[in-house]
N, C-alpha and C positions, 0 to 999 in steps of 0.2 A: 905312167904311174902318176906323175905330177899333173898330167892332164886330167886324169880321173878325179884326183883330189880337188882340183880347181872346179871341175864340173859339179862335183858333189857340193862344194861350198856355195857355188852359184845357185844351185837348186835350193839349198837350205835358205839362202838369203831371200830368194824369190818367194819361197813358201812363207817365210816370216812376214814379208811385205804384204802378201795376200791376206794373211791372218789379221794383221793390223788394220788393213783397209776394211775388212769385213766387220771388225769390232766397231770402227767409227761409223759405219753405215747403219748399225743396229740401234743407235741412240734415238729415243722417241722424240718426235717433233714437239715444240712448245704449243700448249693448248690455252684457249680463252677461258677465264673463270666463269663457272655456271651461276647465273643470277638466282638469288633466293626469292621464291614466289611470295607476293604480298597476301596476308591473311585478311579477308574482309569479314567483319562481324555481322551479326544479324541486325537488321534495322529496327525491329520491334523489341519490346521488353515483355517478359512473361513472368507473372507472379501469381501467388495464391490469394484467395479471398473467401469471404463468407456471404451467403445469401440471406437477405432480410427483407421483410415487407416494406413497402414504400412508406408506411407510417405505422407506428405501434406505440402503446403506452401501458404502463402498470397503474391500475386504479386502486385507491385505498380510501377508507373513511378518514376524515380529519377529526372525528370526535368519537367518543365511546358510546355504547348503547347496545340494546338487544336488536338483532336483525328480525324484522317482522315480515319482510316480503323479499323474495328473490324472483324476479319476473322473467328471467332468461335461462337458457340452458347452454352448456358448453357446446361449441360448434355452431351456435345460432348467430345469424346475421342481425345486427341492430342498426338503427338509423341515428344520425347525430341528434342529440337532445333526448334520446329515449332513456327512461329510467330503468336501471339495471337492478337496484336493490334499495331498501329503505330501512331506517332505524325507527325505534319507538318514540322518538323525540318530536314527531311532527306536530302533534296537538299543542304542546307547550311552545314550540317555536312559532307556530301560526299566531298564537296569542301575542307573543312578543313582537311580531311583525305588525299586527294590527295596532298595538299600543304605540309603536314607533311611528306608524303612519298618522295616528291621531295627533301625536305631539308635533309632527311636521306641519299638519294643517293649522294647528294653533300658532305655531311660530310664524308661518306665512301670514296668517291673519293679523297677528300682532304687528308685523312689519308694515303690512298694508294700512292698518289703522293709524300707525305712527305717521305714515306719509299723508294719509287723508286728513289727519288732524293738524298738519303742520301750519296751515293758515290760521286755524283757530288758536293754536298755541302762540303764534306770532302776535296775533291781535291781543290776546290776554297778557302777554309779556309787555306789549306796548302800553296797555292800560296801567299795568303796575308801575311802569316808568312814570307815567303822567301823575298817578296818585302819589308816588314818592316825591316828585318835584313839588306838588302842592304841599306835602307835609314839610318839606324843607322851607318853602316860603312862609308857611305858618309859623314854624319854629323860629325862623329869622325875625319875623314880625313880633312875635311874643318876646324874644330876647331883646330886640331893639326897644320895645316899650318899657321893659324893665330897666334898661340902661339909660334911656333918654327921657323917660316920663311919657305919659299917655296924652294923646290929642283929645281935645274936648269931644270931638265927634265920636271917637272910639268909646269914651266914657258914656256918652249919651246912648250909643248903640248897645253897650253892655247893660245899662240900666233898663232899657226897653226889653232886652232879652230876659232879664231877671223877672220883670213883671209878667211877661208872657209865659215863661216857664213855671212861675209860681202858680199862675192860674191853671195851667195844665196839670201841675202837681195836685192842686186842690181838687180838680175834677176827677183825677185818677183815684185820689183818696176817698172821695164820695162814692165813686162807682164801686170801689172795692169793699166799702163798709157794709154794703148789703149782703155781701157773700163772705165776709170775714169769718163767720162762725160755721160756714159750710165745711164739709169734710175736705181734707187736703187733696184727695184724688178727684174732686169736682173739677171738670174741665174749664168751666166758665170762671171759677175762682182762680184757677191757675193762670189763665190768660190775663185777668184783671190784675193779679199780683205781679205778673211780668211787666205789664204796662206801668204799674205804680213804681216798680224798681227803676225802670228806664227813665220815667219822669223825674224821680228823685235824683238820679245821677246827673241828668241834664241840668237840673236846677242848681245842684251843688257846684257843678263846673262853672255855670254862669255867675254864681255868687263869688266864687273864687277868682274868676277873671276880673269881675268888677272891683273886688277888693284890691287886686294887684294893680289895676289901672288907677285907682284912686289913691293908693298909698305908695310909699317908697319900697323898693324891692329889697328884700333881705338877702343875706349871703346864701341862705338855703334856696330862695327863689331863683337867684342867679345861677347857682350850681345846677338846679333842675332844668332851667332854661338852656344852659350850655349843653347839658347831657342830652336833652331832647333834640337839640340841633345836630349834635354829633351822631346820634342814632338815626335821625332822618337822613343825613348825608350818607351814612353807611348803607342804609336801605336803598337809597337812590343808586349808589354805585353798584350794589348787588343786582338791582332790577335792570340797570343798563347792561350789565355783563350777561345776564340771562337773555335779555332781548337780542344781543349780538349773536348769541348761539342759535337762536331759532328764527331770526328774521329772514334768512335765506333758505329755510328748510327745517327738518326735525333737529332737535337737540343732538349734537354729535355723540354725547355720552349715551343718550337713550338709543340712538341709531346703532351705535356700536354694540350695545347689549342685545338689541333685537336681531342684528345680523349674526352675532355670536350664537344666539339661541337657535336661529335658523340653520346655521352651519352644523351645530351640535346635533340638531334633529335629523339633518340629512345624513350625518355620519352614523347616528344611531340606527336609522332605518337601513342603511347599507350593511351595517354589522349584523342586524337582525336577519336580513335577507340572506347574508352569507352563511350565518349559522343554520338557517333553514336549508340552504343548499348543501351544507355539510352533512345533513341528515340523510342525504340521498347520494347514490352513485349514478351519475348520468354519463352517457356516452358522449365524448367530446367530438367525435367524428363517426361517420358510417364505417362499419367494419364487422369483423367476425370475432366472437368471444372464443379465443383459442384456449384459455384456461380460466376456470371458475372455482374459487375456494371460499364459497359462502353457503351457509345453511341457516334456514329459519330457526330462531330460538337460540342461536349461538351469540356470544358476545363479540362485538366488533372491536378490534384493537386498532387505535388510531395509528395511521402510517404503515400498517402491515399490508403488503400487497395482497389484494383479494381477487382482482380480475386482470387478465391480460387481453387487451383489445388490439386487433391488427387489421389493417387494410390490405387484404391479399389480392387486390385487383392489379397490383403492380409490384415490381421487385427492384431492389437496389443491391449492390455489391460493395463491400468495404474490404480493401486489400489488407493482407496480414504482413507481408514481407517485402514491400517496396522500399529498397534501401537508398542510401545517399548517393551511390554511384549511378543508380537508375533514375532517380527523381528528375534530373535535368532533362530527360527525354520524355517527360510526361507533362501535359498541360491541360487546363480546363478546355472543354469542347472537343477534345481528342476522341476519336472513335476507337472502340475496343471490341474484341470478340471474347465471349465467355463460354467456357465448356465445363459443365458440372462433372466432378470426378465420377459420380454414380451414373452419369448419362453421357458416356464418351462420344456417342453418335449425335449428340445435340450441341449445336453452336448457336449462341444468341448474340445479337448485336447490341452494343450499348455505347454510352457517351459519358466522358468524365464530367461530373457535375462540380466537384470541389476537391481541393487538396489541402490537407491539414498544414497549418503554419508551424506546428511544433512536432518534435520527433519523439519516438518511443524506442527504447533499447530492447531488442528481442534477440535472445541467443547471441549476444555480443555484437549485433549489427544495429546501426542507427537506421530506424525505419520511419516511414511516413504513411499516413492513411489516405488513400484516394477513394472517394465515393463515386460510384458509377450508377447511372440510371439505365436500366435495361429497356430497350425499345420493343422487345418481344417477350413473350411468356410461353409457358408450357404447363399443362395440368399436372405434370409429374414433379414439378419443382416443389421443394419444401424448405421451410425456414431453417437456416443453419447449415445448409448443404455447403460443402467445400467445392470451390470452383477454380479453374485455371483462367487467368485474365491475361490476354495478350494485347498490349497497346500497339496499335498500328503506327508504323513510322511515317 
């Protein structure tokens, strides 16, 4: 009995040992951690943009008037410099241009004449200086005679002059006497009367000088002599100053006036020509008239867009949503591929021409505009199409 109990206990113990051993063997072995795969982003940047002609412009008149001619139609191709439309101001503005051209010719001739006459003016100014110096010397001599008394030779010379001038006066009186009763409008009478007056003046001056030389100078004579000398000296100073101005060329004041006139004439002609230009709409480059809002007989409103001209021979794209996180991966000269939304089967190659230096906030994002030149084209492309732009990495 005891043996059976012991055997039973032994069997139970062995069974428990086996169970414990089995549980320990079932524990999972330790595993290495699974590495997280690295996510590699796309090398390029894709944004949206708008298609535009390589060159375009809104044209408008800069002045009011009635439209008298519209020489193109919408959709027509025009060449650079071709007139698109005209106002009724042409005749008036043509006359203004002609008048301005005439004034310019006159101003140029005046300046040329001033230069041509510079030597003559210098010689004339030099002569005036010489005459003024003679006048000063004579005034000094006269005043010295009043102060110091006259030399006998001066008195003798003055007496001789009185005799000679008296004879000339008497001859002039005799000549005039034959015509004295003739009408005042008689030419010969007028000439003889003029000679008589001159002879009388010369004689009176000679007698006055002789009296001054023979007699003592009065205070009045001294005052007159001093005043004459001061006046002669002032005239000499003025003559010398004028000569300094012109001795090396035209008078600076006259030259400044002539140059100012020429400059004003040039500005006036430029303004007249500009006004004439404003009376016309002219194509600044070769292209297609894509929109025309002009009719003959209507009034032109200055500054109001009237014509849209575009060069459709090439295309550019300007991006709409290139943000601040993407802009570091874009640079000038970078190649791009462009796909119009309306033509998903078409992909065009382009190159970044420029990138704006300032930002624009769109829908909460800070964006920059990249301008792209397309190297290819397609007849199906239209102004304003939305495109996808992928910048190649």
